[in-house]
N, C-alpha and C positions, 0 to 999 in steps of 0.2 A: 451440480456442474458447479455453485457456492464452494460448494468443498471441494475440489477440485482447483478451483481457483486460487482459493486462500493457502493449499497442495504447493499451488505453482508461485503463487510470489511467496511463500514461507522457504523452498528452495531456493528463488531468488537472488534473497536477503541471503543468506548460510554462505552462499556463492562470497559474497564477500561484496554484493551489489548495495550500491544505497537508492534511498525507494523512489519505483519508476516511475520518469514521465509519463505525462498522458501528451504532450505537446513536443516537439522537439527531437524524439526520443533516435538512441540509436539501432534498434533496428523493433523486428513488426512483434516480439514476445514484450518488451520493454511498453510496446504501445499498448500491448493489451492488456497487463498487467495493470497499469499507472491508468487509464480507462477506469479498470474493473477496483480500485485505492482508491480511484479519484467520487466514484459513485458511493461508494461507501461510504465513505466521509459526508458527500454532500445529504443521505441518509444521517448519517449522524445527529449531524448535525441541526433538521428540521424535526428528529425524536421518530424517526419515521423507520429506524434498524432497531432490530428483531434483539432481545435482550444477548440471546443465546446466542446471538453475531456477533457479538459485541465480546460475551468473554472469549470465542472461540479467537476472534482474532487477540484482543486481551494476550491470552495462552500463546498463541502460535505463529506472532507479529508485536512483541514489546514497540509500542511507540507509534504502532501503523497512524494512531489523529493528528501527530507532529507535522510527519516525512518530513524534507527539507528543507536544512534554512533557508531564505532566501539569503540572494547576495555570493559573496565568496566565500569560501571556508576560514573560519581565523587561523589567523598564526601558530603555529607551534615552538 
């Protein structure tokens, strides 16, 4: 199941989407992925995420630890 979610998140990001949110979502898909990545970040901060899973996340979706930036996007 974990690997399935990772594949879904990778596909979501490759479609050009920003990081999924776990609150105020546009779709059930975004919500499910947002809750999942939020949990991975939480476990990582607490030192509870398996090192193999960290490597898989880093390889599949670089930048997963930071996620969205707060506030408005920067001006271009």
